[in-house]
Every structure is written in structure tokens, then in C-alpha cells.
Backbone as JSON, one array per atom type, in Angstrom:
{
  "sequence": "MNFEFALSPSEKDVAAIYNGLLEFNQPHFPEINEQTFGLFVRDTNSTVVGGVTGKILFTSLHVNYLWLAKSIRGSGIGSELIKRIEQEAAGYGVNNIYLDTYTFQAPQFYERLGFTEVGRYRDFPLPGVDKIFYQKSVGRS",
  "N": [[-151.76, -149.97, -60.37], [-154.01, -148.61, -58.07], [-156.69, -149.39, -55.95], [-159.36, -147.8, -54.43], [-161.81, -147.73, -52.08], [-164.39, -145.57, -51.13], [-166.41, -144.11, -48.74], [-168.8, -141.57, -48.9], [-167.46, -140.0, -51.03], [-165.26, -137.45, -52.38], [-166.51, -134.48, -53.99], [-165.01, -133.75, -56.17], [-163.76, -136.16, -56.98], [-166.04, -137.68, -57.67], [-167.0, -136.07, -59.74], [-164.94, -136.47, -61.59], [-165.42, -139.09, -62.47], [-168.03, -138.82, -63.52], [-167.64, -136.84, -65.52], [-165.82, -138.19, -67.15], [-167.47, -140.25, -68.06], [-169.37, -138.73, -69.47], [-167.72, -137.78, -71.55], [-167.08, -140.2, -72.8], [-169.64, -140.94, -73.71], [-170.21, -138.94, -75.51], [-169.91, -139.2, -78.42], [-172.28, -140.54, -79.03], [-174.26, -138.98, -77.97], [-174.14, -136.14, -79.01], [-175.02, -133.51, -78.49], [-175.7, -132.83, -75.67], [-178.16, -131.66, -73.58], [-178.97, -131.25, -70.73], [-181.36, -130.44, -68.36], [-182.26, -129.28, -65.18], [-185.25, -129.3, -63.19], [-187.85, -127.88, -61.17], [-190.91, -127.98, -59.47], [-192.85, -126.38, -57.27], [-194.86, -126.43, -54.31], [-196.24, -124.06, -52.28], [-197.1, -122.82, -49.05], [-199.23, -120.35, -47.42], [-197.32, -118.87, -46.13], [-195.18, -118.94, -47.78], [-193.64, -121.19, -47.47], [-192.17, -124.18, -48.54], [-194.22, -126.86, -49.1], [-194.45, -129.06, -50.55], [-193.75, -130.74, -53.68], [-192.09, -131.36, -56.82], [-189.12, -132.56, -58.3], [-186.56, -132.84, -60.83], [-185.03, -133.96, -63.9], [-184.67, -132.97, -67.3], [-183.83, -134.56, -70.2], [-182.96, -134.69, -73.43], [-185.59, -136.17, -74.99], [-186.83, -137.03, -72.73], [-188.13, -137.02, -69.41], [-187.12, -137.14, -66.13], [-188.28, -137.89, -63.01], [-186.93, -137.06, -60.03], [-187.53, -136.57, -57.3], [-190.59, -136.56, -55.52], [-192.62, -135.09, -53.26], [-194.93, -134.53, -50.61], [-196.12, -132.61, -47.91], [-197.43, -134.06, -44.94], [-199.85, -132.9, -44.18], [-201.11, -132.13, -46.53], [-201.39, -134.32, -48.12], [-203.35, -136.6, -50.09], [-205.12, -134.75, -51.02], [-205.33, -134.23, -53.69], [-203.31, -132.75, -54.72], [-200.91, -134.0, -55.41], [-201.6, -135.37, -57.78], [-202.16, -133.14, -59.33], [-199.62, -131.99, -59.47], [-198.28, -133.9, -61.09], [-199.82, -133.69, -63.42], [-199.24, -131.04, -64.13], [-196.44, -131.14, -64.58], [-196.44, -132.78, -66.78], [-197.7, -131.08, -68.63], [-195.85, -128.96, -68.74], [-193.65, -130.39, -69.69], [-194.39, -131.0, -72.29], [-193.81, -128.71, -73.74], [-191.11, -128.93, -74.04], [-190.65, -130.96, -75.75], [-190.84, -133.5, -74.68], [-191.26, -136.99, -74.57], [-191.48, -139.13, -72.86], [-191.98, -139.88, -69.42], [-190.17, -140.73, -66.59], [-189.83, -142.47, -63.49], [-189.23, -143.56, -60.11], [-190.32, -145.52, -57.31], [-190.95, -146.77, -53.99], [-192.35, -149.84, -52.68], [-193.78, -149.25, -50.37], [-194.41, -146.64, -50.68], [-195.86, -145.01, -53.12], [-197.0, -146.67, -55.28], [-199.6, -147.33, -56.35], [-200.73, -144.83, -56.72], [-199.2, -143.75, -58.86], [-199.81, -145.61, -60.85], [-202.56, -145.19, -61.15], [-202.41, -142.77, -62.43], [-201.61, -143.4, -64.94], [-199.06, -144.46, -65.33], [-196.77, -147.05, -66.18], [-195.43, -150.02, -64.91], [-192.07, -150.77, -65.42], [-189.91, -152.08, -64.48], [-188.27, -153.66, -61.65], [-186.61, -153.76, -58.59], [-186.21, -156.27, -56.43], [-186.56, -156.73, -52.93], [-185.1, -154.43, -52.17], [-184.28, -151.45, -50.68], [-184.16, -153.12, -48.55], [-185.03, -156.39, -47.23], [-188.28, -157.39, -48.19], [-189.09, -154.95, -49.17], [-189.62, -153.39, -52.22], [-188.15, -151.68, -55.0], [-189.68, -149.85, -57.44], [-189.88, -149.2, -60.89], [-191.16, -146.83, -63.13], [-192.82, -145.78, -66.17], [-194.21, -143.37, -68.35], [-195.77, -142.61, -71.33], [-195.98, -139.57, -73.01], [-197.12, -136.56, -74.63], [-197.32, -137.36, -77.26], [-199.05, -137.51, -80.32]],
  "CA": [[-153.08, -149.43, -60.12], [-154.5, -148.69, -56.7], [-158.13, -149.34, -55.81], [-159.72, -147.15, -53.18], [-163.24, -147.62, -51.8], [-164.59, -144.41, -50.27], [-167.75, -143.68, -48.37], [-168.89, -140.11, -49.05], [-166.3, -139.53, -51.79], [-165.21, -136.01, -52.65], [-167.2, -134.04, -55.2], [-164.0, -133.74, -57.24], [-163.61, -137.53, -57.48], [-167.29, -138.05, -58.34], [-167.02, -135.32, -61.0], [-164.0, -137.1, -62.53], [-166.11, -140.24, -63.06], [-169.14, -138.31, -64.31], [-167.11, -136.18, -66.72], [-165.27, -139.24, -68.01], [-168.6, -140.92, -68.71], [-169.9, -137.79, -70.47], [-166.81, -137.79, -72.7], [-167.26, -141.49, -73.48], [-170.95, -140.95, -74.35], [-170.33, -137.81, -76.41], [-170.2, -139.55, -79.82], [-173.65, -141.01, -79.15], [-175.1, -137.86, -77.55], [-173.25, -134.99, -79.27], [-175.53, -132.23, -77.99], [-176.41, -133.05, -74.4], [-178.76, -130.46, -72.99], [-179.67, -131.72, -69.54], [-181.85, -129.32, -67.56], [-182.99, -129.64, -63.98], [-186.48, -128.54, -63.0], [-188.56, -128.01, -59.91], [-192.26, -127.42, -59.37], [-192.99, -126.33, -55.83], [-196.12, -126.03, -53.69], [-195.92, -123.23, -51.11], [-198.25, -122.41, -48.25], [-199.43, -118.89, -47.36], [-196.09, -118.26, -45.61], [-194.16, -119.22, -48.8], [-192.88, -122.37, -47.09], [-192.39, -125.32, -49.44], [-194.95, -127.96, -48.45], [-194.5, -130.15, -51.5], [-193.24, -130.44, -55.0], [-191.45, -132.4, -57.63], [-187.88, -132.12, -58.94], [-186.02, -133.83, -61.73], [-184.2, -133.54, -65.03], [-185.11, -133.21, -68.67], [-182.7, -134.92, -71.05], [-183.48, -134.99, -74.77], [-187.05, -136.29, -75.03], [-187.23, -137.72, -71.51], [-188.16, -136.3, -68.15], [-186.95, -138.06, -65.01], [-188.65, -137.36, -61.71], [-186.04, -137.5, -58.96], [-188.22, -136.54, -56.02], [-191.92, -136.0, -55.38], [-192.95, -135.14, -51.84], [-195.97, -133.65, -50.08], [-196.25, -132.62, -46.46], [-198.53, -134.91, -44.49], [-201.08, -132.11, -44.08], [-201.76, -131.93, -47.84], [-201.52, -135.59, -48.84], [-204.73, -137.04, -50.3], [-205.96, -133.61, -51.41], [-205.3, -134.06, -55.14], [-202.17, -131.93, -55.11], [-199.94, -134.87, -56.09], [-202.09, -135.55, -59.16], [-202.0, -131.85, -60.01], [-198.19, -131.85, -59.78], [-197.96, -134.74, -62.26], [-200.49, -133.06, -64.57], [-198.51, -129.83, -64.51], [-195.14, -131.44, -65.21], [-196.75, -133.27, -68.13], [-197.96, -129.91, -69.46], [-194.57, -128.28, -68.93], [-192.78, -131.26, -70.49], [-194.8, -130.92, -73.69], [-193.1, -127.6, -74.34], [-189.71, -129.29, -74.23], [-190.59, -132.11, -76.65], [-190.71, -134.73, -73.91], [-192.13, -138.1, -74.96], [-191.6, -140.11, -71.78], [-191.65, -139.52, -68.05], [-189.67, -141.87, -65.84], [-189.68, -142.26, -62.06], [-189.24, -144.79, -59.32], [-190.91, -145.42, -55.98], [-190.87, -148.01, -53.21], [-193.65, -150.47, -52.49], [-194.5, -148.62, -49.26], [-194.69, -145.24, -50.99], [-197.03, -144.62, -53.91], [-197.17, -147.31, -56.6], [-200.97, -147.24, -56.86], [-200.91, -143.44, -57.16], [-198.63, -143.59, -60.2], [-200.57, -146.46, -61.77], [-203.83, -144.48, -61.43], [-202.11, -141.64, -63.32], [-201.24, -143.91, -66.26], [-197.69, -144.96, -65.39], [-196.64, -148.5, -66.33], [-194.22, -150.58, -64.31], [-191.13, -151.26, -66.42], [-188.84, -152.81, -63.82], [-188.38, -153.75, -60.21], [-185.57, -154.37, -57.77], [-186.85, -156.94, -55.3], [-185.83, -156.69, -51.66], [-184.16, -153.32, -52.21], [-182.97, -151.64, -50.09], [-184.28, -154.07, -47.45], [-185.96, -157.48, -47.5], [-189.69, -157.04, -48.07], [-189.34, -153.67, -49.83], [-189.17, -153.37, -53.62], [-188.07, -150.41, -55.7], [-190.42, -150.05, -58.68], [-189.59, -148.21, -61.92], [-192.35, -146.54, -63.95], [-192.7, -144.96, -67.37], [-195.46, -142.94, -68.96], [-195.59, -141.92, -72.6], [-196.74, -138.32, -73.06], [-196.75, -135.64, -75.69], [-197.41, -137.93, -78.62], [-200.42, -137.47, -80.82]],
  "C": [[-153.44, -149.63, -58.65], [-156.02, -148.59, -56.73], [-158.46, -148.77, -54.45], [-161.24, -147.06, -53.08], [-163.43, -146.47, -50.83], [-166.07, -144.22, -49.99], [-167.74, -142.16, -48.39], [-167.67, -139.56, -49.79], [-166.39, -138.03, -52.06], [-165.98, -135.7, -53.94], [-166.26, -134.05, -56.4], [-163.85, -135.14, -57.84], [-164.86, -138.01, -58.2], [-167.37, -137.35, -59.69], [-166.08, -135.93, -62.03], [-164.66, -138.29, -63.22], [-167.22, -139.77, -63.99], [-168.65, -137.67, -65.61], [-166.47, -137.17, -67.69], [-166.37, -139.98, -68.76], [-169.24, -140.02, -69.76], [-169.04, -137.79, -71.73], [-166.95, -139.08, -73.5], [-168.56, -141.51, -74.28], [-171.09, -139.9, -75.46], [-170.57, -138.19, -77.87], [-171.64, -140.0, -80.05], [-174.67, -139.92, -78.82], [-174.32, -136.57, -77.75], [-173.74, -133.67, -78.68], [-176.36, -132.44, -76.73], [-176.88, -131.72, -73.85], [-179.62, -130.92, -71.81], [-180.07, -130.51, -68.7], [-182.56, -129.86, -66.32], [-184.25, -128.8, -63.9], [-187.0, -128.76, -61.59], [-189.91, -127.35, -60.03], [-192.63, -127.52, -57.9], [-194.39, -125.88, -55.41], [-195.74, -125.29, -52.41], [-197.21, -122.88, -50.36], [-198.32, -120.88, -48.21], [-198.22, -118.15, -46.79], [-194.91, -118.44, -46.56], [-193.23, -120.37, -48.43], [-193.19, -123.5, -48.07], [-193.05, -126.45, -48.64], [-195.1, -129.15, -49.4], [-193.89, -129.74, -52.81], [-192.63, -131.64, -55.66], [-190.21, -131.79, -58.27], [-187.39, -133.22, -59.87], [-185.17, -133.21, -62.81], [-184.91, -133.85, -66.34], [-183.85, -133.45, -69.48], [-183.26, -135.42, -72.38], [-185.0, -135.02, -74.73], [-187.59, -137.02, -73.8], [-187.2, -136.79, -70.31], [-188.06, -137.34, -67.04], [-187.31, -137.35, -63.73], [-187.69, -137.93, -60.69], [-186.79, -137.62, -57.64], [-189.61, -135.94, -56.17], [-192.29, -136.19, -53.92], [-194.04, -134.15, -51.53], [-195.97, -133.75, -48.57], [-197.49, -133.43, -46.08], [-199.86, -134.18, -44.51], [-201.8, -131.93, -45.42], [-201.86, -133.21, -48.66], [-202.99, -135.97, -48.96], [-205.67, -135.93, -50.75], [-206.03, -133.39, -52.92], [-204.11, -133.26, -55.63], [-201.12, -132.76, -55.83], [-200.33, -135.09, -57.54], [-201.91, -134.27, -59.96], [-200.54, -131.61, -60.35], [-197.82, -132.65, -61.03], [-198.58, -134.13, -63.52], [-199.69, -131.85, -65.06], [-197.13, -130.13, -65.1], [-195.35, -132.04, -66.59], [-196.98, -132.1, -69.08], [-196.67, -129.16, -69.75], [-193.67, -129.08, -69.88], [-193.11, -131.17, -71.98], [-194.06, -129.81, -74.42], [-191.63, -127.86, -74.6], [-189.56, -130.52, -75.12], [-190.43, -133.43, -75.94], [-191.73, -135.76, -74.38], [-192.38, -139.09, -73.83], [-191.23, -139.48, -70.45], [-191.27, -140.8, -67.32], [-189.58, -141.5, -64.37], [-189.58, -143.61, -61.38], [-189.83, -144.5, -57.95], [-190.69, -146.75, -55.27], [-192.27, -148.56, -52.99], [-194.45, -149.84, -51.36], [-194.85, -147.17, -49.54], [-195.98, -145.12, -51.82], [-197.22, -145.36, -55.23], [-198.57, -147.19, -57.17], [-201.28, -145.84, -57.37], [-200.41, -143.28, -58.59], [-199.38, -144.42, -61.23], [-201.9, -145.81, -62.14], [-203.62, -143.33, -62.41], [-201.58, -142.09, -64.68], [-199.82, -144.37, -66.41], [-197.71, -146.49, -65.44], [-195.34, -148.96, -65.69], [-193.34, -151.17, -65.41], [-189.96, -152.02, -65.8], [-189.0, -152.77, -62.32], [-187.12, -154.38, -59.63], [-186.28, -154.98, -56.57], [-185.94, -156.89, -54.08], [-184.74, -155.62, -51.67], [-184.83, -152.08, -51.65], [-182.96, -152.62, -48.91], [-185.18, -155.23, -47.85], [-187.41, -157.04, -47.25], [-190.07, -155.71, -48.68], [-188.8, -153.78, -51.25], [-189.09, -151.93, -54.11], [-188.68, -150.65, -57.08], [-190.14, -148.88, -59.63], [-190.79, -148.08, -62.84], [-191.98, -145.65, -65.13], [-194.1, -144.58, -67.82], [-195.13, -142.2, -70.24], [-196.53, -140.71, -72.62], [-196.35, -137.55, -74.32], [-196.79, -136.19, -77.09], [-198.85, -137.88, -79.06], [-200.78, -138.71, -81.58]]
}
């Protein structure tokens, strides 16, 4: 066996690991239907000035990225984005939304919107910065 550490590995090599993991998980998740999504905010020139992207997997929605241009931060658009993905998620049977943020980004924003901290990496990726994981239950009556 040879061990090879690679920075910026090839897509082919990464796909080999991912596909192997999918095959291993298949007995537990026989009908994986992972869908990516994006909700974009565009200005009058159709330029993206914000939005949210992620994946829906089974009954969970994972927010990968949420970003707003500096010019529109604090205007309520971030809250509207979360509200809209919650509404969209309901149509896909989503019960939970998951996301993460850093301590210098927006933890209070997510907490105000009903997200609960479920985990934290301390001093990641640098000393004095934490990565915080959040969950919000939605779509349940």
C-alpha cells in the first residue's frame, strides 16, 4: 500500500472516495435523492448581490453558503432569505435546517431566527475564532 497526501487533489480521486462512501452507505440510504438549491437576490442589473445555496437530503436542508453584499446587509434581506428557504423546504418534506457560521460572522442573526447551537469547533480555523453549528426544526405541526 502506498499513502499519498495531496493538496488540491484531482476531481477523479475525490470522486473515488465520495462514490466509495456512497456505496458503503447504500444499505442504510437505499434511495438517496440529494438535490442542490440556490435562492438568489439580484439587483436591477441582474447582478447577484446575495443569496443562499445548499442541499436537500431526505428530510434535511443544509445551508452551504449565505452571503449578502455589504450594500444590502442589515436591510432584512437575510431574514427574508431564511424565511423563503423554510417555505420552499416545506414542499420537500424538510424537518430540519442545518448550517454553520463563524463567531465573527452571524451567530446572533441565526439565533434570532430560531436556530439552536448544536456544536462548536473551538479555535477553528484560527485561535480566537470558533465555528458554530446550528439546527432549526421546521415543517412539523
